[in-house]
C-alpha positions in Angstrom: -14.7 -18.5 21.6 -16.9 -15.7 21.5 -17.9 -14.5 18.0 -19.7 -11.1 17.2 -22.3 -13.0 15.1 -22.5 -16.4 13.3 -23.6 -14.9 10.3 -20.7 -12.5 9.6 -18.6 -15.5 8.6 -18.5 -17.0 5.0 -17.5 -20.4 6.8 -19.8 -22.4 9.0 -18.9 -21.6 12.7 -21.1 -24.7 13.8 -18.9 -26.8 11.6 -15.9 -28.1 13.7 -13.3 -27.9 11.2 -14.5 -24.6 10.1 -14.8 -23.4 13.7 -11.0 -24.1 14.2 -10.1 -21.8 11.1 -12.3 -19.0 12.1 -10.7 -19.4 15.9 -7.0 -19.4 14.3 -7.5 -16.5 12.4 -9.2 -14.8 15.2 -6.0 -15.5 17.4 -3.8 -14.0 15.0 -5.6 -10.9 14.3 -4.5 -8.9 17.2 -0.9 -9.3 16.1 -1.8 -8.6 12.4 -3.6 -5.2 13.7 -0.5 -4.0 15.5 1.4 -4.7 12.5 -0.4 -2.9 10.4 -1.0 0.0 13.0 2.8 0.0 13.5 3.7 0.0 9.8 1.3 3.2 9.6 2.9 5.0 12.4 6.4 4.3 11.0 5.2 5.1 7.4 6.7 1.6 6.6 4.8 1.6 3.0 6.6 -1.6 2.0 5.8 -3.3 5.2 2.1 -2.3 5.0 1.9 -3.5 1.6 3.1 -6.7 2.6 0.8 -7.2 5.4 -2.3 -6.2 3.2 -1.2 -8.5 0.6 -1.1 -11.5 3.1 -4.7 -10.4 4.6 -6.3 -9.9 1.1 -5.1 -13.7 0.5 -5.4 -15.2 3.6 -8.6 -13.6 5.3 -11.2 -15.0 2.5 -9.6 -18.6 3.0 -10.4 -18.3 6.7 -14.0 -17.0 6.1 -13.6 -13.3 6.4 -13.9 -11.9 2.8 -14.9 -8.3 3.9 -11.2 -8.3 5.5 -9.6 -9.4 2.1 -11.6 -7.1 0.1 -10.4 -4.1 2.6 -6.9 -5.0 2.5 -6.8 -5.8 -1.0 -8.2 -1.9 -1.5 -5.4 -0.7 0.2 -2.7 -2.9 -1.5 -3.9 -1.7 -4.7 -3.9 2.0 -3.6 -0.3 1.4 -2.3 0.7 -0.3 -5.6 -0.9 2.8 -7.4 1.1 5.5 -4.9 3.9 7.6 -6.5 7.1 5.6 -5.6 8.4 8.6 -4.2 5.4 9.0 -1.3 7.0 8.0 1.9 4.0 8.4 3.9 0.9 6.7 4.4 -1.2 9.8 5.0 -2.7 9.4 1.6 -4.6 6.0 2.5 -4.6 6.7 6.5 -8.5 6.8 6.1 -8.8 3.4 4.4 -6.3 1.9 7.1 -8.4 2.9 10.1 -11.2 1.3 8.3 -9.2 -1.9 7.8 -8.2 -1.6 11.5 -11.9 -1.1 12.8 -13.2 -3.6 10.7 -10.7 -6.3 12.1 -11.2 -5.3 15.4 -15.0 -5.9 14.9 -14.2 -9.3 15.0 -11.6 -9.5 18.0 -13.5 -10.3 21.1 -12.7 -8.2 24.0 -11.1 -11.0 26.0 -8.4 -11.3 23.3 
């Protein structure tokens, strides 16, 4: 596994158990990024809320608190949206930031 920077994780990448958790999370991350992009492009706010809620809870436990924090901010914004809003346009910049953050951890060989 090629990591961008061992100091970027809150877990110890040199600890075999922590490294396994990090590798698992990173292995799943491309699918999560794709699901986020799909939800945004189809304006599926409920799906975006579900995904960001999952990332908010899971990411810190796998050593990625910045992803968890960014996902939590988006989830909170979605929760605060007027229920009649049917577009993800109002949070697109935050979602793009979350996607970029996630992609920064995905190795080019993934």
